[in-house]
ROROPA-585637 format. One line per 8 residues: for each residue x, y, z of N, C-alpha, C. Coordinates in steps of 0.1 Angstrom, whole numbers, plus 5000, padded with zeros to 4 digits. Layout:
# ROROPA-585637
X/Y/Z/X/Y/Z/X/Y/Z | ...
//
This chain:
# ROROPA-585637
2282/7435/5769/2279/7421/5768/2289/7414/5759 | 2291/7420/5747/2300/7413/5738/2314/7413/5744 | 2318/7423/5751/2332/7422/5757/2333/7411/5768 | 2321/7409/5775/2322/7398/5785/2323/7385/5778 | 2316/7383/5767/2317/7370/5760/2331/7368/5755 | 2337/7378/5750/2351/7376/5745/2360/7372/5756 | 2358/7378/5768/2366/7375/5779/2365/7361/5784 | 2353/7356/5783/2350/7342/5788/2356/7331/5779
2358/7335/5766/2363/7325/5757/2378/7324/5757 | 2385/7333/5763/2400/7332/5764/2404/7324/5776 | 2416/7318/5776/2420/7310/5787/2423/7318/5800 | 2420/7312/5811/2422/7319/5824/2436/7321/5826 | 2439/7332/5832/2453/7336/5835/2459/7327/5846 | 2471/7322/5843/2478/7313/5853/2472/7299/5853 | 2463/7295/5844/2458/7281/5845/2468/7271/5840 | 2478/7275/5833/2488/7265/5828/2483/7257/5816
2472/7261/5811/2467/7253/5799/2470/7261/5786 | 2477/7254/5777/2481/7260/5765/2471/7256/5754 | 2464/7265/5749/2454/7262/5739/2458/7267/5725 | 2457/7258/5715/2461/7262/5702/2451/7256/5692 | 2446/7266/5684/2436/7262/5674/2423/7258/5680 | 2420/7263/5693/2407/7261/5699/2406/7247/5705 | 2417/7239/5706/2416/7225/5711/2422/7226/5726 | 2414/7221/5735/2418/7220/5749/2422/7206/5752
2435/7204/5755/2440/7190/5758/2434/7184/5770 | 2428/7192/5779/2422/7186/5791/2410/7178/5787 | 2403/7183/5777/2391/7176/5772/2394/7163/5765 | 2406/7161/5761/2410/7149/5754/2415/7138/5764 | 2416/7142/5777/2420/7132/5787/2435/7131/5787 | 2443/7140/5781/2458/7139/5781/2463/7148/5793 | 2473/7142/5800/2480/7150/5811/2488/7161/5805 | 2487/7173/5811/2495/7184/5806/2506/7187/5816
2519/7185/5811/2530/7188/5819/2532/7203/5822 | 2537/7205/5835/2539/7219/5838/2552/7223/5831 | 2553/7236/5829/2565/7241/5822/2578/7237/5829 | 2578/7237/5842/2590/7234/5849/2594/7219/5848 | 2584/7211/5845/2587/7196/5843/2592/7192/5830 | 2591/7201/5820/2595/7198/5807/2610/7200/5805 | 2617/7189/5802/2632/7190/5801/2636/7185/5787 | 2646/7191/5782/2651/7187/5769/2661/7176/5771
2660/7165/5763/2669/7154/5764/2677/7153/5752 | 2689/7147/5753/2699/7146/5742/2702/7132/5740 | 2702/7128/5728/2705/7114/5725/2720/7111/5729 | 2721/7099/5736/2735/7096/5740/2744/7093/5729 | 2757/7097/5731/2767/7094/5721/2772/7080/5722 | 2777/7075/5711/2783/7061/5712/2793/7059/5723 | 2801/7069/5725/2811/7068/5736/2805/7067/5749 | 2795/7076/5752/2788/7076/5765/2781/7062/5767
2776/7056/5757/2769/7043/5758/2779/7033/5763 | 2792/7034/5758/2802/7024/5762/2807/7027/5776 | 2808/7040/5780/2815/7043/5793/2805/7044/5804 | 2792/7047/5802/2783/7050/5813/2773/7039/5815 | 2772/7030/5805/2762/7019/5807/2766/7009/5818 | 2757/7006/5827/2760/6997/5838/2759/6983/5834 | 2768/6975/5837/2768/6961/5833/2756/6954/5840 | 2750/6943/5834/2739/6936/5840/2744/6930/5853
2735/6929/5863/2738/6924/5876/2738/6909/5875 | 2748/6902/5879/2749/6887/5878/2747/6882/5892 | 2739/6871/5893/2737/6865/5906/2748/6854/5909 | 2756/6851/5899/2767/6842/5901/2778/6848/5908 | 2783/6841/5919/2794/6846/5927/2807/6844/5920 | 2814/6855/5919/2827/6854/5912/2838/6849/5923 | 2845/6838/5920/2854/6833/5930/2865/6843/5932 | 2868/6845/5945/2879/6854/5949/2892/6846/5950
2903/6854/5952/2916/6847/5954/2916/6838/5966 | 2908/6842/5976/2908/6833/5988/2901/6820/5986 | 2890/6821/5977/2883/6809/5974/2890/6799/5965 | 2899/6804/5957/2906/6795/5948/2916/6787/5955 | 2917/6774/5951/2927/6765/5958/2941/6769/5955 | 2949/6770/5965/2963/6774/5963/2970/6763/5954 | 2978/6768/5946/2986/6760/5937/2997/6753/5945 | 2997/6740/5943/3007/6732/5951/3021/6733/5944
3030/6737/5952/3044/6739/5947/3051/6725/5948 | 3059/6723/5938/3066/6710/5937/3081/6713/5934 | 3090/6704/5938/3104/6706/5934/3106/6705/5919 | 3116/6712/5914/3119/6712/5900/3128/6701/5896 | 3135/6695/5905/3145/6684/5902/3156/6688/5893 | 3161/6700/5895/3172/6705/5886/3185/6698/5890 | 3185/6693/5903/3197/6686/5907/3193/6671/5910 | 3188/6665/5900/3182/6651/5902/3193/6641/5905
3206/6645/5903/3217/6635/5905/3220/6634/5920 | 3215/6644/5928/3218/6644/5943/3208/6635/5950 | 3213/6625/5957/3205/6616/5964/3208/6616/5979 | 3198/6612/5987/3201/6610/6002/3194/6597/6006 | 3198/6592/6018/3194/6579/6022/3188/6580/6036 | 3176/6574/6038/3170/6573/6051/3172/6559/6056 | 3178/6558/6068/3181/6545/6075/3170/6543/6085 | 3161/6534/6082/3149/6532/6090/3150/6519/6098
3147/6521/6111/3147/6509/6120/3161/6508/6128 | 3161/6497/6136/3173/6495/6144/3181/6483/6138 | 3194/6483/6141/3203/6472/6137/3198/6459/6144 | 3199/6448/6137/3204/6446/6123/3193/6447/6113 | 3181/6452/6116/3170/6452/6106/3168/6466/6100 | 3179/6473/6097/3178/6486/6091/3174/6485/6076 | 3164/6493/6073/3160/6494/6059/3165/6507/6053 | 3170/6507/6040/3175/6519/6034/3165/6524/6023
3162/6537/6024/3153/6543/6015/3161/6554/6008 | 3164/6553/5995/3171/6563/5988/3162/6571/5980 | 3163/6585/5981/3154/6594/5974/3162/6606/5970 | 3155/6614/5962/3162/6627/5957/3163/6637/5969 | 3174/6642/5970/3177/6652/5980/3168/6664/5979 | 3166/6668/5966/3157/6680/5964/3143/6678/5969 | 3138/6666/5967/3124/6663/5972/3123/6663/5987 | 3133/6657/5994/3133/6657/6008/3134/6671/6014
3144/6679/6009/3146/6692/6014/3135/6702/6010 | 3128/6700/5999/3118/6709/5995/3106/6709/6005 | 3103/6697/6010/3091/6696/6018/3094/6697/6033 | 3106/6694/6037/3109/6694/6051/3121/6703/6054 | 3119/6714/6062/3130/6723/6066/3140/6716/6075 | 3135/6705/6081/3145/6697/6090/3155/6690/6081 | 3150/6683/6071/3158/6676/6061/3168/6686/6055 | 3162/6698/6051/3171/6708/6044/3182/6712/6053
3179/6714/6066/3190/6719/6075/3200/6708/6077 | 3195/6695/6079/3204/6684/6082/3213/6680/6070 | 3208/6679/6058/3216/6675/6047/3225/6685/6041 | 3223/6698/6046/3232/6709/6041/3240/6714/6053 | 3242/6706/6063/3249/6711/6075/3263/6704/6075 | 3271/6708/6086/3284/6702/6088/3283/6690/6097 | 3271/6686/6101/3269/6675/6110/3270/6662/6102 | 3268/6650/6109/3270/6638/6102/3261/6636/6091
3248/6641/6092/3239/6639/6081/3244/6647/6068 | 3250/6659/6070/3255/6666/6059/3267/6660/6052 | 3275/6653/6060/3287/6647/6055/3284/6634/6048 | 3275/6626/6054/3272/6613/6048/3260/6613/6039 | 3252/6623/6040/3239/6624/6033/3230/6612/6036 | 3231/6609/6049/3222/6598/6055/3216/6603/6067 | 3203/6599/6070/3196/6602/6082/3190/6590/6088 | 3194/6588/6101/3189/6576/6108/3175/6579/6115
3166/6570/6113/3153/6571/6119/3149/6558/6126 | 3155/6556/6138/3154/6543/6145/3140/6540/6150 | 3132/6550/6153/3119/6548/6160/3108/6548/6150 | 3111/6546/6137/3100/6546/6127/3100/6532/6120 | 3088/6527/6118/3087/6513/6112/3088/6515/6096 | 3090/6504/6090/3092/6504/6075/3080/6509/6068 | 3068/6506/6072/3056/6510/6065/3054/6526/6066 | 3057/6531/6078/3056/6546/6080/3066/6553/6071
3078/6547/6069/3088/6553/6060/3083/6552/6046 | 3077/6541/6042/3071/6540/6028/3061/6551/6026 | 3052/6553/6036/3042/6564/6035/3049/6577/6033 | 3059/6580/6040/3066/6592/6039/3072/6594/6026 | 3079/6584/6020/3086/6586/6007/3075/6587/5996 | 3064/6580/5998/3054/6581/5987/3048/6595/5987 | 3046/6601/5999/3041/6614/6000/3050/6624/5995 | 3063/6623/5997/3073/6632/5992/3073/6633/5977
3069/6622/5970/3069/6622/5956/3055/6625/5950 | 3044/6620/5957/3031/6621/5951/3021/6629/5960 | 3024/6633/5972/3015/6640/5981/3002/6633/5983 | 3003/6620/5985/2991/6612/5988/2995/6600/5996 | 2984/6595/6003/2986/6582/6011/2976/6572/6007 | 2979/6560/6007/2970/6549/6003/2970/6538/6014 | 2958/6537/6020/2956/6526/6030/2947/6515/6024 | 2950/6503/6026/2942/6492/6020/2930/6488/6029
2919/6488/6023/2906/6484/6029/2901/6471/6022 | 2900/6460/6029/2895/6448/6023/2880/6450/6019 | 2875/6441/6009/2861/6443/6005/2851/6442/6016 | 2854/6434/6027/2845/6433/6038/2846/6445/6048 | 2854/6455/6044/2856/6466/6053/2867/6465/6063 | 2875/6455/6062/2885/6452/6072/2898/6459/6069 | 2904/6465/6079/2917/6472/6077/2928/6466/6084 | 2940/6471/6083/2952/6465/6089/2956/6473/6101
2959/6466/6112/2965/6473/6124/2978/6479/6120 | 2986/6472/6111/2999/6478/6107/2997/6491/6101 | 2987/6493/6092/2985/6506/6086/2982/6516/6096 | 2974/6513/6106/2970/6523/6117/2982/6527/6125 | 2991/6517/6128/3003/6520/6136/3012/6529/6127 | 3013/6526/6114/3022/6534/6105/3017/6548/6104 | 3003/6550/6104/2998/6563/6102/3000/6572/6114 | 2999/6566/6126/3001/6574/6138/3016/6577/6140
3025/6567/6136/3039/6570/6136/3043/6581/6126 | 3036/6580/6114/3039/6590/6104/3035/6604/6109 | 3024/6605/6116/3020/6618/6121/3031/6624/6131 | 3036/6615/6139/3046/6620/6149/3059/6623/6141 | 3062/6615/6131/3074/6618/6123/3073/6631/6115 | 3061/6633/6109/3059/6646/6102/3059/6658/6111 | 3055/6656/6123/3056/6667/6133/3071/6670/6136 | 3079/6660/6137/3094/6663/6139/3100/6669/6126
3095/6665/6115/3101/6670/6102/3095/6683/6098 | 3085/6688/6106/3079/6701/6103/3071/6701/6089 | 3063/6691/6087/3055/6690/6075/3040/6689/6079 | 3034/6700/6082/3020/6700/6087/3010/6694/6078 | 3013/6696/6065/3003/6691/6055/3003/6675/6055 | 3014/6669/6057/3015/6655/6059/3009/6650/6072 | 3010/6658/6082/3004/6655/6095/2989/6654/6093 | 2983/6664/6087/2969/6665/6085/2964/6653/6077
2971/6649/6066/2967/6638/6058/2968/6625/6066 | 2978/6624/6074/2980/6611/6081/2969/6610/6092 | 2965/6620/6099/2955/6619/6109/2941/6618/6103 | 2939/6623/6091/2926/6620/6084/2925/6605/6081 | 2935/6599/6076/2935/6585/6072/2933/6577/6085 | 2940/6581/6096/2939/6573/6108/2925/6574/6114 | 2919/6586/6113/2905/6587/6118/2895/6579/6110 | 2899/6577/6097/2890/6570/6088/2889/6555/6091
2901/6550/6095/2901/6535/6097/2902/6531/6112 | 2901/6540/6121/2903/6537/6135/2892/6528/6140 | 2880/6529/6134/2869/6521/6139/2865/6509/6130 | 2874/6507/6120/2872/6496/6111/2876/6482/6117 | 2870/6472/6112/2873/6458/6117/2888/6456/6114 | 2894/6449/6124/2909/6446/6123/2918/6457/6129 | 2912/6468/6133/2920/6479/6139/2915/6481/6154 | 2925/6481/6163/2922/6483/6177/2931/6494/6182
2926/6507/6182/2935/6518/6186/2939/6517/6201 | 2932/6510/6209/2936/6509/6223/2950/6503/6225 | 2954/6495/6215/2967/6489/6216/2978/6499/6215 | 2975/6511/6210/2985/6521/6207/2984/6533/6217 | 2975/6532/6227/2973/6544/6236/2986/6547/6243 | 2993/6537/6248/3006/6540/6255/3016/6546/6246 | 3017/6541/6234/3027/6547/6225/3024/6561/6221 | 3011/6564/6218/3008/6577/6215/3011/6587/6226
3007/6584/6238/3010/6593/6250/3025/6594/6253 | 3032/6584/6250/3047/6584/6252/3054/6593/6242 | 3048/6595/6230/3055/6602/6219/3048/6615/6215 | 3039/6620/6223/3032/6633/6220/3032/6641/6233 | 3028/6654/6231/3027/6663/6242/3013/6665/6246 | 3010/6671/6258/2996/6674/6261/2989/6683/6251 | 2976/6680/6249/2968/6687/6239/2972/6684/6225 | 2979/6674/6223/2982/6669/6209/2970/6665/6202
2968/6669/6189/2957/6664/6181/2956/6649/6180 | 2968/6642/6181/2968/6627/6180/2962/6622/6193 | 2965/6628/6205/2959/6624/6217/2944/6626/6217 | 2940/6637/6211/2925/6640/6210/2918/6630/6202 | 2925/6625/6191/2919/6615/6183/2916/6602/6191 | 2926/6598/6199/2924/6586/6208/2913/6588/6218 | 2912/6600/6224/2902/6603/6234/2888/6602/6227 | 2886/6609/6216/2874/6609/6209/2869/6595/6204
2879/6587/6201/2876/6573/6198/2870/6566/6210 | 2876/6568/6221/2871/6561/6234/2857/6566/6237 | 2854/6578/6236/2841/6584/6239/2830/6579/6229 | 2834/6578/6217/2823/6576/6206/2823/6562/6201 | 2834/6554/6201/2834/6542/6194/2838/6529/6203 | 2846/6531/6213/2852/6520/6220/2842/6513/6229 | 2842/6500/6230/2834/6492/6239/2838/6495/6253 | 2828/6497/6262/2832/6501/6276/2839/6490/6283
2837/6477/6279/2843/6466/6286/2859/6467/6285 | 2864/6474/6276/2879/6476/6274/2884/6483/6287 | 2877/6492/6293/2882/6499/6305/2885/6489/6316 | 2877/6479/6318/2878/6470/6329/2887/6458/6325 | 2887/6453/6313/2895/6442/6309/2909/6445/6305 | 2912/6457/6301/2925/6461/6297/2929/6475/6303 | 2929/6477/6316/2932/6490/6322/2947/6494/6320 | 2955/6484/6317/2969/6486/6314/2972/6494/6301
2962/6494/6293/2963/6501/6280/2962/6516/6281 | 2957/6521/6293/2955/6535/6295/2965/6541/6304 | 2974/6550/6298/2983/6557/6307/2976/6567/6316 | 2983/6571/6327/2977/6579/6337/2971/6592/6331 | 2979/6598/6323/2975/6611/6317/2962/6609/6308 | 2960/6598/6303/2949/6595/6294/2936/6595/6303 | 2937/6589/6315/2926/6588/6324/2921/6602/6327 | 2930/6611/6329/2927/6625/6333/2920/6632/6321
2925/6630/6309/2919/6635/6297/2905/6630/6294 | 2903/6617/6297/2890/6611/6295/2880/6617/6305 | 2884/6619/6317/2876/6625/6327/2871/6639/6324 | 2880/6647/6319/2877/6661/6315/2867/6661/6303 | 2870/6653/6293/2861/6652/6282/2847/6647/6285 | 2846/6636/6293/2833/6631/6296/2825/6640/6305 | 2832/6647/6314/2825/6657/6323/2819/6668/6314 | 2826/6672/6304/2822/6683/6295/2811/6679/6286
2809/6666/6283/2798/6662/6274/2785/6658/6281 | 2785/6658/6294/2773/6654/6302/2762/6665/6300 | 2750/6661/6297/2739/6670/6295/2733/6673/6309 | 2725/6683/6310/2718/6687/6322/2710/6676/6328 | 2703/6668/6319/2695/6657/6323/2703/6646/6330 | 2715/6643/6324/2724/6633/6330/2729/6638/6343 | 2732/6651/6344/2737/6656/6357/2727/6655/6368 | 2714/6658/6364/2704/6657/6375/2702/6642/6379
2703/6633/6369/2702/6619/6372/2712/6614/6382 | 2724/6620/6381/2735/6616/6390/2737/6626/6402 | 2728/6634/6404/2729/6644/6415/2727/6636/6428 | 2737/6636/6437/2737/6629/6450/2724/6632/6458 | 2719/6644/6457/2707/6647/6465/2695/6639/6460 | 2695/6636/6447/2683/6629/6441/2684/6614/6442 | 2696/6609/6444/2698/6594/6444/2704/6590/6457 | 2702/6597/6468/2709/6594/6480/2705/6580/6485
2693/6575/6482/2689/6562/6486/2699/6551/6481 | 2705/6554/6470/2715/6544/6465/2727/6542/6473 | 2729/6552/6482/2742/6552/6490/2739/6545/6503 | 2727/6542/6507/2724/6537/6520/2727/6522/6521 | 2732/6518/6533/2736/6504/6535/2725/6498/6544 | 2724/6484/6543/2713/6478/6551/2715/6480/6566 | 2704/6482/6573/2705/6484/6587/2700/6472/6594 | 2707/6468/6605/2703/6456/6612/2690/6457/6619
//
């Protein structure tokens, strides 16, 4: 009997309970880790804290190189004594614009090739621009020095037809001079004032179509103005303002913007009664 009592007071074999001093941790409500789960830990060294610690996660987006605005390159004017002349307009009303050669050649590869060639422009350092008005030339020269355009808007919101003509001429000129950045700036300004009081783009439809190629952005600007802004009475009162190619462009755009509801409304099968003539 005494041997059985001694056996019952010893811990069961394989129970995983470590008893010391007669205290059973299970009775104290403490979890007992298994031997396999007990691991020795080592305090991190100062070096490992510096090399292994992960940086805090930031929710702020770090701007990439693509997001950053490109730095605008400008001429250095190391040869500021070299000048060129733009002869604008036709005789006898030619206007002379003198500017730094470096500025003209820096922004326009056409100017660079012309003023450094063996042709008349290279020998005289002059370039004739007969189909450009004076205001468009002023816009060009201002942009070559400041990369900006300024159009005047009166306090009552009225703009100048001359400014609009100059901007569309500037767009065509910048296209010839291979200055796309100036083209984009010119067409932005033209789009901004085309529906302002004092400006009538329909007066320039023939000029635009005579000086641009099919699918030109400038032609698209004129077409979109017609679709969204122009009074429909202009089609009947001034049909001479619309070149033949423009009628075709308008038809294509208008057909593409028709909704299914409008198409059903104009379906010949649905409105056939409108086509009937009075019967005797």
